[in-house]
N, C-alpha and C positions, 0 to 999 in steps of 0.2 A: 549835664542835662542835654537831652535831645529835643529839638523842636519839631513838631508836626503841625503845621498851620499856625493858627493863632495861639495854641497852648503849648506848654512844655511838660515833659514827663520827668517826674522826680524819681529817678531810679533808686536813690538811696532810701527814700520813703517806702517804695515798693519792696525793696530788699528787707527793710526793717519789719514791715508787715508780714512778709513771708517767713522771716525767722521766728517772729512771735507765734505765728500760726503753726509752724512746724514744732515749736517747743510745746505749744498747747496740746497738739495731737499726740506728741510723744508722752507727755505727762498723763493724758487721758488713757492712752494705751497701757501705760504702766499701772495706773489705778485699776483699770479693768483686769489686768493680769493678777493683781493682788487680790481683788474682790471675787474673781471668778470661782476659785475653790470654795470660798465661803458660800456663795450663791448655790453652787452645786450641792454642797452638804445640806443647805437649808431646803432646797428643792427635793432632794432625796428623802429627807426626814418628813417633809410634808406629804409626799406621795405614799411613803410607808405608813404614816399615821392615818391618812385617808383610807388606806386599805384595811387597817386594823379596825377603824371605826365602822366601815361598811360590813366587815365580817362579824363584828360584835353586834351590830344591829340585826343582822340575819340570825345570829344565835339567840338573841333575846326574843325575836319573833317566833322562833322555833320552840323556845321554852314556853311562851304563852300558848302556842298551839297544843303542846303536850299537856299543859294544865287543863285546857278545854276538854281533852280526851278523858279526863278523870271525872267529868260531870256525870251525875247519876244516869241521865238519859243516854250518855255515850258508853259508859261502862268499860273504857279502855279497850276498844276493839282492835283485834289483831291486824285487820286490813288497813287501819290507819297508823297503828303503832310501828309496824315494820318499816314503812317508808320514812317515818319520822326518825327512827333509830338509825337508818342508813344515812340520812341527811346529817344527823348529829355526828356520826362517825366521820363523814366527809369534812364537816366544819372543824372537828377536832384536829384533823391532819392539817387543814388550811391554817388555822390559828397557830398551831405549833410552828409552822414554817414562818408565818408572818412575824411573830414576836421574837424570833431568833435574829432578826436583822439588827446589826450594830448601830444603825442610824437612829433607832427609836429612842424616845425619852423614857424615863422610868414610869411616867404616868401612862404612856401608851402600852408599855409592856405589862403593867399591872392590870390595865383594862382588858387586854387580850387574854392574859392568863386567867382572869376571873371567868371570862366567857368560855375559855377552853375547859376549865373545871366543870362548868355546868353542862357542856356538851358531852364530856366523858361520862357523867352520871346518866344523862338521857340515853346515851348509846348503850348503856349496860342494863337498862330496865327490861324486865321480862314481859312477854305477852301473857294473856289469860291462859292460853294453851300450854305455854312453857311452865307457868306456875303450877298448873294442875298436874302436868307430867312429873315435875320434880316432887310435888306433894305425894303423888301415888307411889313414886319410887322409894320414898322414905317411910311410907305408912306401913303399919303392921298388916299382916295378911288378913283378909276378910272384910276390911272396911274401905277398900280402894274405891268402890262405887260411890259411897257417900262423899269421900274426899273429892272425887272427880266431879261430882255435882256441885259441891259448895266451895271448893277452893277457887278463888279468883284473885287476879293481881291488882284490881282497882284499889281495894282496901290497903294493900301493901304499898302501892305507889303514892297514895295520898300523903302520908307523913313525909315521904321523900320530897314531893313537890313543895309542901309547906316549908320544909327545911331549906330548899333551894331559893325560896322567895327572898330571904334576907340577902343571899349572895347576889341574886339578880338585881336587887335594889342598889347594892354597892356598885355593881358593874354599870348599871344604867346611869348612876350619878357620875361615875368617872368618865363614861363616854360623853355625857353632856358637857362635862368640864373640858374635855379635849376639844369638842366642837366650838365651845365659846372662846377658847384661847388660841385657836388656829389663826395665824396671821395670813392675810391675803398676800399673794405674790407681788413683789415690786416689779416695775417695768423692766429693769435691767435683768432680773432673775428670769422673767419670761423670755426675754430676748436671748439670754444665754442658753436656756434649755432648748429653744427652737433652733439656735445655731448649732448646738451640740448634736441634735438629732438630724440636722440637715434639712429641716422643714422650713 
């Protein structure tokens, strides 16, 4: 022991505390090294699932908009159908990329695949003008004018939309299930992701 004034320093006690502290730090670092890959996988899965849920919500909103275009007062107008079809094509490609990620659960893949199928159907629907043009091309000579006046795509689209409703309900239920079961990130997971990104 060394004396400094009235007190004495117990170097053995200080050394013991330092050894215990170093051991604790080493154990904690080992624990972090073991858990870090697990947190990375969980964080990657959560981010991928969030993106699938977001794209699925967009797809369902677009489907509801497409349904509104079949209302009698709307009549499936070309000026609204064409942008809708382009958006459906874009979401088709987006969902196809998203559900191919290996980190996704089966539930997330099924949800995204259902939304993808709905978007593929919407992207393939014809406008009124396209339906009339095809009808005229297939019609016997002499009645093209009558077909051009009466052939419309709204009546053809209605049963397709009604058929998609059951698929949309399934996708909506799966999406809500994913949202209910998503776990919040734990403190160490957030710390790891921020450290990994250098933020």
